[in-house]
N, C-alpha and C positions, 0 to 999 in steps of 0.2 A: 093031018092033025098033030102028027108027031112034030113036025117042024114048027107048027104054030105054038104048041106047048113049050118047046125049047126056047122059042123067042120070048114068050111071056116070062119064063123063069129068068132068062138073061136080063130082061128089062127090070124085073123085080129086084134082082140082086144088085144091079147097077144103081137102082134108086136107093136101096138100103145103104150102100156104101157112100153114096152122096150125102145122105142124111147124117151118117156117122161123121163124115169129115166136117160138116157144118157144125155139128154139136161140139166137136173138139175145138174148132176155131173159136166158137163163142166162149167156151170155158177158159181157154188159155190166153186170151187177148185182152190187154188193158187199153182203154181208150187213149189215144195220142194226147188228148188235151190234159190228161192226168200226168203225163210224163213227157215234157217238152224235149227232154234230152234224147228221145228216140227209144226204140225197143231193143237195141243190140244188147244192153246190159241185162234185160229181162230174159234174153235167150241164152245167156252165159250160165251154165250149170255150176261153174266154179265160183260164182259170186255169192255173197251172203244176203241176197235180196229177200224178198218177202217169203221165200221158200224156207229160211232159218238154217241153211246149210253153212257150217264153219269148216274151212279147209284145215288140214293138219299142218303142224310145224315140221319143216324139213330143213336141215342144215348140219353144220359140224364146226367144232373148234379148230383153230389154226394156231399152233404153238410155235414160237421161235425162241432161240437161245442167244442171249447177248452177254458180253463180258466187258465191263467198263474199264477195269484195271487188269490188263493182260501181261504186265511185266513180272517176271520172276527172276530170282537171283540164284546162281549155282550154289550148291552146298546147303540149301535150305529146304524146309518143308513149307510150302506156300499154301495158303488158304485162298481159293478162287471162289468169288461170289458171282454166280451166274444169275442173270435176269431172265425169267421164263415169262414171256409175253403172250397173251391170248388175243388174237385178232380173228374172231369167228366169222363164218359165212352162213347166211340164211337164204334158203332156196324158196320156201313157201311158208306162209303163216307169219305170226309175230316173232317166232324164233325163241320164245322164252325158255323152252325146255330143251333146246338142242345146241345151245352155244356154250355151255359150261363143260370144261374138262374136269373129270372127277378122278380121285385117287391118283394124282399125278406123282410119279417118282422120277428122279433124275440120277443118272449114273454116267461116269466117264467110261465109254466103251473101249476106246483105243487111246492109250495115254502117250503114244509116240515114244520119244526118248525118256519120258518121265515114268515115275512109278506111282501107281494109285495108292493112296493111304486110306481112302474111305470107300464104302460100297454104296448101294442105292440109298437115296435120301427121299423120304416121303414129304411132300410139301402141301398135300391136301387139294381141294378144288380150286380152280382158277376160272373166274367168270370172264365174260367177254370184256375186253378193254383193260383187264387187270394184269399187273406184273408182280410176280412173287419171286423172292430171292431163294437160291439153292446153293449151299456151300459144299464144295468138294476140296479135298487136299491132295496135293501132288508133291512128291519128293523130287527135287531137282538135283541131278548129279553134279558133283564137284567140278568135273572136267568138261562140262557142257560149254561149247563155244557160243559166242554171241550170235544171234540170228533169230529167225522166226521158225516156229514149229507148230504143226497142226495136230490137234487132238479131236476125237469124235465124242460127242455127248449124246447119249440116248435118253429120250423122254418117252415114258409110257403112261397112258391114261385111258380112261373109258369115257363114253358120251352116248347120248340118245340122238340117233340120226333121224328118228321119226317120232312124233308125239301128236296124238289126236286129242280132240276135246273130251272124249270119254275116258282118257287116261291110258289108253293102250299106246305102247311105244316099242321101239326097236333099239336095243342096247348094242353098242359096238365097242371093241377093244382094239387099240392101235399103238404102235411104237414108231416114233420119228427119230431120225438120226441127223444131227447137224455137226458141221465142222467148225471148230473155233481155233483161231490162231493165237498162239502163246509166243511172247517175245522175250528173249534174253538180251538185255540192252548192252550196247557197246560202251562201257564206262568203267571207272575204277571200282574195285571191290576189295574190301578189307577183311582180313582174317587175323585173329590173335593166335599165333602159333606157339607161344610159350609164356608162362607166368612163373616167376621164381622169387622166393623170399625165404630167409632164415628166421624171420620174426615169429616168436612163439607167443601163445596167449598171454596177455598181460603186458606186452611190450610193444614198441614201435620201432620202425626202421625202414630201410629201403626195400623196394620190390621192383623187379624189371619185367617189362612186358614187351614181347617181340611182335611188331605189327607188320603184316605183309600185304602188299597190293597184288592180289591175284586176278585183277581185272585186266582189261586190254588198253586202258588209257592212263595217262599221267594223272596223279592226284596232287594238285599244287596247293601250297599253303594249308596243308592238312592240320586239323585240330581235332582233339578228342576230349570228351567230357566223361569222366569215370566216376561212377557212383558205387560205393560199397553198400553192404547191407549185412544183416545177421551178425552184428558185432564187429564189422570191419569198416574202418574210416580211411578214406584216401585223400591225402593232401589236406586234411583238416576239413574237408567238405562234408556234405550230407547227401542222402538220396534225393532230397528236394532241391538242394542247391549244390550240385557237383562243381568241382574246380576244373577249369578248362586247361588242358595241356597243349602246347604247340609242338607239332611233330615236324612240319616242313613238307618238302616235296618228296613224293615217293613214285618212282618209275614202275611200270608194269613188271610184275614178277620180281620185285625187289622188296627187301625188308629193312626195318629200322628198329632200334631199341628205345623204349621210353622208360625213364626212371621216375618213380613216384615214391612218396613216403606213405606207409600204411601203419595204422595202429589197430591192434587186435585185442578185443576185450578179454580180460582174464578169465571170465567164466565160460568161455567157449570150449567145447569139446573138440577133439580132433576131427578132421574131415575137411572137405573142400567147401569154400565159401564163394558165392557168385559175385562177379563184378559186371555191372551193366555199362557198356561203352557206346557212346553216340559219336559218329564221325561227321565232320563237315569239311568241304574242300572247294577249290575252284577248278573248273574244267579247263580244257584247252582254249576255250573262248573267253575265259575270265569270269564266267558266271558262277556264283556261289551256289553250291548244291549240298544236299544232305545225303550222307551215305547210309547204308543199312546199319541198324543197331546190332551190336554183337554182345553175347554173354560169355565171359571168360571165367575160369575157376582158379581161385587163389587158395593154395594149401599152406596154412601156417606151419612154421617150423615145429618139430616135435617138442613137446613140453619137457623141460628138464625135470628129473626125478631123483630122489634119494631114498635110502632105506636105513632105519635105525634098528640095531640088534644088539644082543648080548648085554643088556643093561644090568649092571651090578651095583651094590652099595655096601658101605661099611657104616651104617647108621645105628645109633642106639640113643636112648632117651638121655638128654642132658649133655651130650658130647658132640664134638666135631667129627665129621666123617667125610666120605666121598661118594659121589654118584658118578659112575663111569659106564662106558659102552663103546660101541663101534658104529660108524656111519659109512655107508657105501654110496658112491656116485653111480647111479644106474644109467647115466647117459641122457642124451646122446653126445653131450659136449664135455670137453675138459673144462673144469671150473677151478679158477685160481684165487678167488676172493670171497668164498662163501663163509658165512657165519652161522654157527649152530646156536639157536636160542632155546633156553629151557625155561619153563614156567611151572613152579610147584603149585599144585592145586590144593595145598594145605598151608595154613598160616603157621603151623608148628615147624615147618622146614624153612630155612633161610639160606638163600644162595646169594652171596654178595655180588658176584659178577656172573650174570646169566648169559652172557654172550661169549661164545668160544670160537676163536678164529681158526678156521680149518686150513690145512695146507692145500697146495694144488693137488687136485684129484682128477685123474684120467677116468674115462668110463670103465666101470668095473673095479676101480681101486677102492680100498677100504682103509680107514684110519681110526685110531682110538681117540676118545675124548674123556675128560674127567672134570667134575665140578666139586670144589670144596663146599661142604654143606654143614650147617649148624642145625642141631635138633634141640628144640626147647626142652628145658628141664621139666616143664609142666605137661609135656606131650604124653599121650598114651602110645604104648607100643602097638604096632599093627601096620597094615599096608597103606601106602600113600600113592596118589596118582600124579604123574608128570605129563606135561605137554611139550613136545619139541617141534620146532619149525626151522627151516633153512632159508636164509636170505642170501641172494646171489645176484650178480649183474646179468641182465639179459644179453642175448647175442648182439643186439645193436649197441650195447655199451652205455645207453643213456637211461636205463630203467632198472630199478631194484625189484626183483621178483621174489616170490616166496613159494616154497613147497612145504606142504603139511597142512594142518598139524598132525603129528604122530603122537599117540598116547602110549604110555608104558607105566609099570608099577615098580615101586621099591618097597622094602619092608623095614620099619623101625623096630629094632630089638629092645628088649627090656634093658634098663640101666645096669651096666656092669662096670666095675673098677678097671682102671687101666692095667693095674698090676695085681698079681696074686702073690702074697707073702708066705714064706714057709721057713721053718727052722727045726732044729732037733730039741728045742726047749732051752730058754735062756735062764740060767741060774747064777745068782751072785750071793756071796755070803755077807753077813753083816760086817761092816767095816772093811770090806774088801772090794776089789775091782776085777772085772773079767772082760775078756774080749769075746765077741760072738759074731757069727755069720748069719745073714739073712739071704734066702733065695728069692729072687724076684722073677716073675714070669710076665711077659707082655701079653695081655689078653685082648688087645685091640687088633683089628684086621689090617693094620698098616705098620710099617716100620717106624719106631720111635727112636730118636737120636738125641745126643747131648743130654743124657739123663743125669740130673743132679739130685742126689738123695740127701735129705736133711733130717737129723735125729733131734728130737726135743725131749728133755727130761724135767721132772719136777721133784722137789725134796720128798722123800729122803734119797732119791736117785740123782746121780749126776753123770756127766760124760766128759771126757777129754778128747774124744774123736767122734765128732757129730756129723761129718760129711763123707759122702762116697760118690764116685762118678762112674757112669757106664757109657761108652761111646755110642752104642746103638743096640737095639733089640728088634729082631724081626718078629712078625706075628707068631706067637706060641713059643718063642725062644726064652730061655732062662739063663740066669747068671747069679753069682753070689756077691754080696757087698759086706764089708766088715766095719763094725763099730765097737766101742767099749762102753761099759756102764759100771758105776760104783754105787754101793749101798752104804748109807751111814751106819755107824756102830749101833745106833739106837733104832734103826729101821725095824719095823715090825716084820715078822716072818710070815709073809703072805705075797700074793701077786700084786704087783704095781704096774701101771701102764707107762709105756713110752709112746711118743707120737712121731710119725714120719710124714713128710710130703715129698713130692717129686716135681721137679721142673724139667720139661722136655720139649723137643721140637717135633712137629708132625711132618708128614711128607709134603704138605702144602706150604711149609715154611713158617707156620704159626708156632709161637712159643706159649706153652700151656703150663699152668701150675695146677697140680691135682688137688683133689680133696685130701683132708688129713686122715691118715691111717693110724689106728691104735694097735699096739702089740704088747702082749704080756711079758713081764719079767718077774721071775720068782726069787724072792729074798729068803735065804735060809740062815740058820744060826751058824756062827763060826766054829771051827773044830776045837779051840782052846777056851771055850766059853765055860769057866767054873768060878766059885767064890774066891779061891785063893788068888786068883789073878788080880782081882780088884782090891781085896784086902791087903795083899802084899804091897801093892802100889801105894795105898793110903799110909800103911805103917812106915814105909821107907820115907815118904814125904814128911811125916811127923818127926822121925828121927833126925832128918836133916835140919828141920826147923829148930829142934831142941838144941842141937850142937851150935847152930848159928846164934841162938839166943844166949847160950853160955859164953860164947866168944865175945859177943857184944857187951855182956855184963862185965866181964873181966876187963875189957878195954876201958869201960866207963869208970870202973873203979880205979884203975891205974891213973886215969886222967884226974 
C-alpha cells in the first residue's frame, strides 16, 4: 500500500508540474503570425518591448586639450588659448544625461621652463561635441633658446556615469592630464634696450632708440613703425598713422641706433611715456614677416624751472619808481638767453619795457632785475599784484618755452615830495638884501643826481642869485644850497613867498622836473627907519633946487 500511495503522489505532482508549465507557456507566448520577425526580441529583457522597460543611460565625457597657436617669444608674458573639446562615449541608453562634463576647470600643472602667471580657470559645462576656450598665461624667460618644450595641462570636471529613467544617477569626479607642446621659434627677435632724449615738455627735438636683435636669425631690411601717445608725437606721425623708419639689416645679438624726432606736449607732467613699436623684416629666405610688437618708455627731459624772490619797490603816487627783485635758475640746464617778463595787474602802474634780458645763469645761480615803473597821479595808495614769467629756448634750440606765471605784490605809498626843505628862518629888511641857506633832503628811495634848484620871486621880493646845483643825493641824504633875496623899501613887513623847483635825474636815467615848492620869507622894518631920514632928504633936495633956480635967474638977467 505504501508503494502504491507513493506512486500516486508522484504521478499527481508530476501532473501538477506539467499543468503549470503549460499555463506559463500560454501566458508568455505571442502568436508567430503577430510578429513575423521572430520571438528573439520578445525574449530579450533588455528591450523596451511591450513590457515598458527603459534601459538606463551609461557613458562618460571624453575631454581633450588642443592649442592652435603654440609659439611663444622669450622675454614676454604669453596668453595661451587652449581648446577643450568633449567627445563623449555612450555605453547604454540615449546618453542624454551622461555625456556632459560639468564644472570644468583648466590649469597648467607642469609649466616646464616657463612660469605660470594664472591659476585654475573655470569654463563651465561642456556638452558632447562642444569646444570651449580656456586662457592661461605663461612667462617666457629672456634667455630661453629656440626649440620645443612640453607642458602638462590638468582638466578637472564631474559627470553622471549612470542615469535611470526615474532620475536616479551616479555622479563621478575626475581629473585628466594632457601634454601640450610649446614652441620657441628660430627667428629674429627685437628688443628696445635704450631710449634717450633731452626734449622737455613743450619742446621738440631728437631722441635715440637702441634696437637689438636678440633672436637667432638675421633680420634683413628691418623697418619699424613708432607710434607715440599721451602727448608724445614721433616724426610728426600719430597713433593711427605712425611714420615708418628704415633700420636695415641686424645680425643676431647685434644692436643698432635709430634717430627720431619727438615733440612733447607742454602740459605733460614728468614721468615715462609709452612708445608702441611694430617691426617688419625679411627672413633668410626673403619672405617678409612681422616681428613682435614692443613697448618702450620715453622719459622727457626735466622741465626747466626758475624762482622769483626778494621783490622790492620804490613806488609812490604820482612819481616814477622801481620794481626789483632776484631770479634764480633752479635747473637743470644752464640758460643763456632767458627773458623775464612782468605784467602789472593794475592800470595805475605803467612799465614801459616789460621784458628784462637775463644774463647767462647756471643751475643754482641768482641775478637781480629791476623795472622802471610809473605810478599814476590818480592812483590810490595800497598793494598791487604783478605777474612774472620766464621765456627761454628749449634744449633742442628750436622752441621758445615758458616757466610761470609767478605772482608777487608791491606796495604803492602815499604821495610824498622828492625833497624836504628846511632853514633857520629867512629874514630880510625893507630895502635890503640877504643871503640864506636851504637844507634839502632826498625823500625818494633812490639816488637823485644832477639836481638843479631854481628860485623864483615876485614883487616886492627879488633875487640876484636864483640857481643852485647839487651833484647827487642818496636816499635820506641832506645838503645845503644858497640863494639871496632882496625886499623893496616899501615892502610890507610880513611873510612873503618864494618858489622853487628842482630838475634832477633818476637812477633809470630819466630827467624829471619836480612840482613847485613854496617857502616863506619874512620882511621886517629896517634899523634906520625914522621921519628925519625922509624929511632931511626932501629938504636937501628943495635947497638944491632953490640954489639952482637963483643961478639960472641971474644968468638970464645978465643975458
